[in-house]
Structures are given as structure tokens and as C-alpha cells.
C-alpha positions as a LaTeX table, in Angstrom:
\begin{tabular}{lrrr}
\hline
Residue & $x$ (\AA) & $y$ (\AA) & $z$ (\AA) \\
\hline
Met1 & 122.62 & 95.43 & 89.54 \\
Ser2 & 123.28 & 94.56 & 85.99 \\
Leu3 & 123.11 & 98.24 & 84.72 \\
Glu4 & 122.66 & 101.45 & 86.58 \\
Ile5 & 122.36 & 104.24 & 84.07 \\
Ser6 & 122.80 & 107.96 & 86.64 \\
Asp7 & 122.24 & 111.15 & 85.45 \\
Leu8 & 123.91 & 110.56 & 82.00 \\
Ser9 & 124.23 & 113.43 & 79.61 \\
Ile10 & 125.76 & 113.33 & 75.88 \\
Glu11 & 126.92 & 116.16 & 74.03 \\
Leu12 & 127.63 & 116.18 & 70.18 \\
Ala13 & 128.80 & 119.30 & 68.41 \\
Gly14 & 128.24 & 121.58 & 71.24 \\
Arg15 & 124.44 & 120.63 & 71.60 \\
Thr16 & 123.27 & 118.34 & 74.36 \\
Val17 & 121.67 & 115.57 & 73.14 \\
Val18 & 120.67 & 113.17 & 76.42 \\
Asp19 & 120.53 & 115.10 & 79.31 \\
Gly20 & 120.16 & 113.78 & 82.89 \\
Val21 & 118.94 & 110.19 & 82.14 \\
Ser22 & 118.92 & 107.32 & 84.39 \\
Leu23 & 117.61 & 103.76 & 84.21 \\
Ser24 & 118.08 & 100.74 & 85.84 \\
Val25 & 118.42 & 97.19 & 84.56 \\
Gly26 & 118.14 & 94.51 & 87.16 \\
Pro27 & 119.49 & 90.81 & 87.12 \\
Gln28 & 117.07 & 89.34 & 84.72 \\
Glu29 & 115.14 & 92.00 & 84.15 \\
Arg30 & 113.69 & 93.39 & 80.68 \\
Val31 & 113.50 & 97.01 & 80.50 \\
Gly32 & 112.46 & 98.93 & 77.62 \\
Leu33 & 113.78 & 102.88 & 75.97 \\
Ile34 & 111.38 & 104.02 & 73.69 \\
Gly35 & 111.02 & 107.01 & 71.88 \\
Glu36 & 110.40 & 109.24 & 68.28 \\
Ser37 & 113.60 & 109.36 & 66.37 \\
Gly38 & 116.39 & 111.71 & 67.69 \\
Ser39 & 115.12 & 111.41 & 70.93 \\
Gly40 & 118.66 & 110.28 & 72.05 \\
Lys41 & 117.84 & 106.62 & 72.74 \\
Ser42 & 120.50 & 105.11 & 70.67 \\
Leu43 & 123.05 & 107.30 & 71.65 \\
Thr44 & 122.77 & 106.16 & 75.54 \\
Leu45 & 122.65 & 102.34 & 74.68 \\
Leu46 & 126.12 & 103.26 & 72.15 \\
Ala47 & 127.32 & 104.89 & 75.37 \\
Val48 & 126.92 & 101.82 & 77.18 \\
Leu49 & 128.95 & 99.70 & 74.87 \\
Gly50 & 131.51 & 102.71 & 74.80 \\
Leu51 & 131.23 & 102.98 & 70.83 \\
Leu52 & 130.08 & 106.87 & 70.48 \\
Pro53 & 132.49 & 109.75 & 68.45 \\
Asp54 & 135.18 & 110.54 & 69.51 \\
Asp55 & 134.64 & 113.64 & 70.20 \\
Ala56 & 131.50 & 112.87 & 72.30 \\
Val57 & 131.41 & 114.59 & 75.96 \\
Val58 & 129.79 & 112.18 & 77.90 \\
Arg59 & 128.61 & 113.23 & 81.72 \\
Gly60 & 127.20 & 111.16 & 84.73 \\
Gly61 & 127.58 & 107.45 & 85.32 \\
Ile62 & 127.03 & 104.17 & 83.63 \\
Ser63 & 127.97 & 100.71 & 85.69 \\
Phe64 & 127.77 & 97.44 & 84.88 \\
Asp65 & 127.76 & 94.86 & 87.39 \\
Gly66 & 129.57 & 97.69 & 89.55 \\
Arg67 & 131.94 & 98.54 & 87.17 \\
Glu68 & 132.12 & 102.23 & 85.77 \\
Leu69 & 132.11 & 102.27 & 82.06 \\
Val70 & 132.39 & 106.50 & 81.64 \\
Gly71 & 135.61 & 107.22 & 80.98 \\
Leu72 & 137.21 & 103.32 & 80.66 \\
Pro73 & 139.62 & 102.98 & 77.89 \\
Asp74 & 138.58 & 101.21 & 74.80 \\
Arg75 & 141.19 & 98.67 & 75.47 \\
Asp76 & 138.67 & 97.92 & 78.38 \\
His77 & 136.17 & 98.47 & 77.55 \\
Ala78 & 136.09 & 95.99 & 74.41 \\
Pro79 & 136.55 & 92.95 & 76.06 \\
Leu80 & 133.28 & 93.48 & 77.54 \\
Arg81 & 131.44 & 93.83 & 74.18 \\
Gly82 & 130.33 & 90.49 & 73.98 \\
Ala83 & 131.21 & 88.38 & 76.58 \\
Gly84 & 129.87 & 90.69 & 79.30 \\
Ile85 & 127.28 & 92.72 & 77.00 \\
Gly86 & 126.09 & 91.26 & 73.84 \\
Val87 & 124.20 & 93.79 & 71.04 \\
Val88 & 121.56 & 93.41 & 68.51 \\
Phe89 & 121.53 & 96.43 & 66.20 \\
Gln90 & 118.60 & 97.20 & 63.94 \\
Asp91 & 119.80 & 95.98 & 60.25 \\
Pro92 & 121.36 & 92.37 & 60.22 \\
Thr93 & 123.07 & 93.31 & 56.47 \\
Thr94 & 124.83 & 95.91 & 58.01 \\
Ser95 & 126.05 & 94.13 & 61.08 \\
Leu96 & 126.98 & 90.75 & 58.82 \\
Asp97 & 129.97 & 90.74 & 56.88 \\
Pro98 & 129.24 & 89.72 & 53.28 \\
Val99 & 132.56 & 87.78 & 52.42 \\
Arg100 & 132.47 & 85.45 & 55.74 \\
Thr101 & 130.41 & 82.54 & 56.23 \\
Ile102 & 127.40 & 82.47 & 58.87 \\
Gly103 & 129.23 & 79.75 & 61.37 \\
Arg104 & 132.88 & 81.71 & 61.69 \\
Gln105 & 130.30 & 85.06 & 62.07 \\
Ile106 & 128.38 & 83.21 & 64.28 \\
Ala107 & 131.40 & 81.98 & 66.56 \\
Glu108 & 133.63 & 84.88 & 66.55 \\
Pro109 & 132.71 & 86.06 & 69.96 \\
Leu110 & 133.95 & 82.32 & 71.18 \\
Arg111 & 137.20 & 82.92 & 68.77 \\
Leu112 & 138.05 & 86.09 & 70.61 \\
His113 & 137.05 & 85.59 & 74.30 \\
Glu114 & 137.01 & 82.68 & 74.89 \\
Gly115 & 140.12 & 81.18 & 72.75 \\
Val116 & 138.21 & 78.11 & 71.51 \\
Gly117 & 139.58 & 76.36 & 68.67 \\
Arg118 & 137.78 & 75.55 & 65.09 \\
Arg119 & 137.04 & 72.37 & 65.56 \\
Glu120 & 134.69 & 73.32 & 68.39 \\
Ala121 & 133.73 & 76.66 & 67.60 \\
Arg122 & 132.01 & 75.67 & 64.54 \\
Arg123 & 129.88 & 72.33 & 66.37 \\
Arg124 & 129.05 & 75.46 & 68.92 \\
Ala125 & 127.97 & 77.99 & 65.79 \\
Val126 & 125.63 & 74.96 & 64.82 \\
Asp127 & 124.00 & 74.85 & 68.12 \\
Ala128 & 123.44 & 78.25 & 68.38 \\
Ala129 & 121.69 & 78.58 & 64.85 \\
Ala130 & 119.82 & 75.50 & 65.58 \\
Glu131 & 118.90 & 77.38 & 69.36 \\
Val132 & 117.29 & 80.34 & 66.79 \\
Gly133 & 115.50 & 78.11 & 64.77 \\
Leu134 & 117.72 & 78.80 & 61.53 \\
Pro135 & 116.88 & 75.36 & 59.34 \\
Asp136 & 119.50 & 72.90 & 58.58 \\
Pro137 & 122.28 & 74.47 & 60.78 \\
Glu138 & 125.04 & 72.36 & 60.17 \\
Arg139 & 124.44 & 73.19 & 56.36 \\
Ile140 & 123.53 & 77.03 & 57.20 \\
Val141 & 126.65 & 77.78 & 59.32 \\
Asp142 & 128.71 & 77.63 & 55.87 \\
Arg143 & 126.63 & 79.86 & 53.66 \\
Tyr144 & 126.71 & 83.45 & 53.18 \\
Pro145 & 124.51 & 86.33 & 54.73 \\
His146 & 123.35 & 87.19 & 50.87 \\
Gln147 & 122.10 & 83.17 & 50.65 \\
Leu148 & 119.59 & 84.38 & 54.06 \\
Ser149 & 116.71 & 85.94 & 54.15 \\
Gly150 & 116.37 & 89.48 & 56.23 \\
Gly151 & 114.29 & 87.31 & 59.12 \\
Gln152 & 117.07 & 84.48 & 59.26 \\
Arg153 & 120.35 & 87.03 & 58.82 \\
Gln154 & 118.66 & 88.44 & 61.96 \\
Arg155 & 118.89 & 84.93 & 63.80 \\
Val156 & 122.36 & 85.31 & 63.15 \\
Val157 & 122.85 & 88.39 & 64.83 \\
Ile158 & 121.05 & 86.71 & 67.35 \\
Ala159 & 122.81 & 83.83 & 67.62 \\
Thr160 & 126.31 & 85.59 & 67.40 \\
Ala161 & 124.92 & 88.54 & 70.47 \\
Leu162 & 123.74 & 85.28 & 72.79 \\
Ile163 & 126.91 & 82.40 & 72.10 \\
Ala164 & 129.09 & 83.25 & 74.50 \\
Arg165 & 126.32 & 84.19 & 76.82 \\
Pro166 & 126.75 & 87.62 & 77.97 \\
Arg167 & 124.41 & 89.05 & 81.32 \\
Leu168 & 123.01 & 91.69 & 79.40 \\
Leu169 & 121.68 & 91.83 & 75.90 \\
Leu170 & 121.19 & 95.33 & 73.91 \\
Ala171 & 118.97 & 95.46 & 71.31 \\
Asp172 & 118.50 & 98.53 & 69.15 \\
Glu173 & 115.41 & 98.53 & 67.14 \\
Pro174 & 116.36 & 94.83 & 66.10 \\
Thr175 & 112.70 & 94.11 & 64.13 \\
Thr176 & 112.51 & 97.51 & 62.12 \\
Ala177 & 113.71 & 96.21 & 59.13 \\
Leu178 & 111.15 & 92.82 & 58.94 \\
Asp179 & 107.62 & 91.91 & 58.14 \\
Val180 & 105.56 & 92.08 & 60.82 \\
Ser181 & 105.09 & 88.24 & 61.11 \\
Thr182 & 108.65 & 87.93 & 61.10 \\
Gln183 & 108.71 & 90.94 & 63.86 \\
Ala184 & 106.53 & 88.88 & 65.80 \\
Glu185 & 108.81 & 85.41 & 65.48 \\
Val186 & 111.81 & 87.47 & 66.27 \\
Leu187 & 110.64 & 88.90 & 69.54 \\
Asp188 & 109.30 & 85.69 & 70.80 \\
Leu189 & 112.27 & 84.16 & 70.21 \\
Phe190 & 113.88 & 87.31 & 72.21 \\
Ala191 & 111.58 & 86.49 & 75.19 \\
Arg192 & 112.14 & 82.53 & 75.04 \\
Leu193 & 116.23 & 82.87 & 74.96 \\
Val194 & 116.50 & 86.10 & 77.27 \\
Asp195 & 114.80 & 83.70 & 79.71 \\
Glu196 & 116.36 & 80.55 & 79.33 \\
Arg197 & 119.63 & 82.27 & 79.52 \\
Gly198 & 119.07 & 84.38 & 82.60 \\
Ala199 & 120.27 & 87.42 & 81.01 \\
Ser200 & 118.99 & 91.47 & 81.05 \\
Leu201 & 117.50 & 92.85 & 78.25 \\
Leu202 & 117.68 & 96.80 & 77.13 \\
Phe203 & 115.39 & 96.96 & 74.78 \\
Val204 & 115.68 & 100.12 & 71.82 \\
Thr205 & 112.61 & 100.82 & 69.48 \\
His206 & 109.77 & 103.51 & 68.61 \\
Asp207 & 107.05 & 101.38 & 68.47 \\
Leu208 & 104.66 & 100.60 & 71.53 \\
Ala209 & 103.48 & 97.72 & 70.35 \\
Val210 & 106.64 & 95.88 & 69.47 \\
Leu211 & 107.70 & 97.20 & 73.26 \\
Arg212 & 104.73 & 95.08 & 74.44 \\
Arg213 & 106.09 & 91.72 & 73.21 \\
Ala214 & 109.58 & 92.23 & 74.62 \\
Val215 & 109.69 & 94.04 & 77.80 \\
Asp216 & 108.03 & 94.85 & 81.12 \\
Arg217 & 109.00 & 97.75 & 82.32 \\
Ala218 & 110.30 & 101.53 & 79.55 \\
Ala219 & 111.14 & 104.49 & 79.87 \\
Val220 & 110.06 & 107.23 & 77.38 \\
Leu221 & 112.38 & 109.79 & 75.87 \\
Ala222 & 111.78 & 112.73 & 74.11 \\
Asp223 & 114.32 & 115.56 & 73.47 \\
Gly224 & 116.98 & 113.47 & 75.44 \\
Arg225 & 115.07 & 113.22 & 78.80 \\
Val226 & 113.11 & 110.39 & 80.58 \\
Val227 & 109.86 & 112.24 & 80.57 \\
Glu228 & 107.69 & 108.90 & 82.03 \\
Glu229 & 108.91 & 105.44 & 83.31 \\
Ala230 & 106.23 & 102.98 & 84.09 \\
Ser231 & 104.98 & 99.39 & 83.36 \\
Val232 & 104.48 & 98.56 & 80.05 \\
Asp233 & 100.74 & 97.89 & 80.41 \\
Asp234 & 100.45 & 101.15 & 82.20 \\
Leu235 & 102.23 & 103.17 & 79.24 \\
Val236 & 99.76 & 101.98 & 77.21 \\
His237 & 96.48 & 102.20 & 79.16 \\
Arg238 & 97.02 & 104.92 & 81.35 \\
Pro239 & 99.76 & 107.20 & 79.70 \\
Arg240 & 100.68 & 110.34 & 81.74 \\
His241 & 102.94 & 112.37 & 79.38 \\
Ala242 & 101.55 & 113.83 & 75.93 \\
Val243 & 104.96 & 111.81 & 74.15 \\
Thr244 & 103.87 & 108.28 & 75.41 \\
Arg245 & 99.67 & 109.78 & 74.27 \\
Gly246 & 101.23 & 110.29 & 71.23 \\
Leu247 & 103.38 & 106.63 & 71.00 \\
Val248 & 99.78 & 105.02 & 71.96 \\
Glu249 & 98.06 & 106.73 & 69.09 \\
Ala250 & 100.68 & 105.54 & 66.59 \\
Thr251 & 100.75 & 101.79 & 67.86 \\
Arg252 & 96.55 & 102.02 & 67.58 \\
Ala253 & 97.07 & 103.21 & 63.64 \\
Thr254 & 99.06 & 100.28 & 62.77 \\
Thr255 & 98.18 & 96.49 & 62.15 \\
Trp256 & 99.23 & 95.84 & 66.17 \\
Arg257 & 96.86 & 96.86 & 68.07 \\
Ala258 & 97.29 & 98.17 & 71.74 \\
Arg259 & 94.96 & 95.99 & 74.06 \\
\hline
\end{tabular}
């Protein structure tokens, strides 16, 4: 099992914000976590990464490839980020360093986790840039984030997340800042690369239409609890919970229709 979240609870400032969440992501499986803003989905993902605030109280279990992550010291958790677990956050502008070149940022996981030299790191950064469809990869790796479009910056973040070939990829609202046509391109890219790499995917979003293009199965969160879990097809066409029905109606009101 790649990832097993068991009865996870998170308390912040004396308030329970995630309450008894259980979810599994098997090898090469694509699973979603969907809910409205404040439902606890992003906090669940941050718990997997060990990036919750210092004052957070975490109970339950998070097992990654058989290793328990809850309570793991950061010195032991940090090496997993980028190597065993890749992550793509919502806004590429805040994920990228404005004063470092694209190539250096794509290659950073290789320098940190594999100790590769500068020349080899650049070569593999160029290959990764090409793999995610960035134009003229030999030149684009020498550019800076402000010289790229929003869609290109998100492709850089995806390349960075995947370059060290993690076994699990976490994606937190990775297309929210993009226009609809670019969203579709990025989601198709996600699906292709995850399949080609044989990685597992945990995809967090508030948009059921986006989720349909990214995963096969999903859990619906409301007020920190899982209220429904099913195939995405069942969630769209046979929703059981009122929250899920609300997400379906929201999808039908957007440009992308639930079919």
C-alpha cells in the first residue's frame, strides 16, 4: 500500500478541523479528495507532508509504504518530500523562487536527494522540461519564473515534483489559478505522466469537473469528515450525500458539464 490514512484527526487552536478521516491510495492508483473551502482537504494533504503548523495536534495514523509518518521528526520526514513523495501546490507563483532559474529549480530534488553534479542536473532538467511540454527546453531552463506564462509555470512545478520519480504525487488544487483550456492541458499531462511513471496520485480539489479528469475514485469531505466515498462516476451520477449533490450542481453551473 502506497498511502494509508487511518482515523486522522487534526486540532488547531483548540478546534478539530479534520475529524476521523480514513483514506487509502494503492500503488499506481489515482484517488481524489474533494470538498468545499474549509472542509479539511488541504490540511489532510499537509499532514501527509509533515507541514502542519507547529501547534497542530495530530491523532490517528498516516502510513507511507509501511512507514508511520505521524510523529516522525522533520529531519526524517524532510527526505521523503521530493524523493518518495512529490507535491504540486495550487499557485505556481508562490511555489517558485523568482531569483533562481527554471532549470535550477526543476533540478533541485536531484541535487538534494541524489547528489548529482551541475552538468547532469541541467541535462535532466532539460529532459524534464521537454517531458512536460515546455517550449524550447534548452533555453527555457535558463529563464526565470516571471518570463513564463501561468500554465508554463505550473508545468515547471510538475516537472520539479516528478523529476526524482516519487512513488506518490500529491496535488493540491493544481489548476485553480489557470484558465479552462490550460486546466485541461495540465490535467491531461498529470494523467499521462502519473501513468508513465507508475506513481500513485492523491488529488485535492473543490471542483468535481476537474476531479473527473484526474482520478478514478474520491472521498468527499465536509466539516473535516468523509461523508461519501465512491468512484467518480458514481459521485457524479449517483450522489448519496447532500454535500456531493451540491458539488454536482456547482459543476453543472460551470463551463465544464458533468456528463
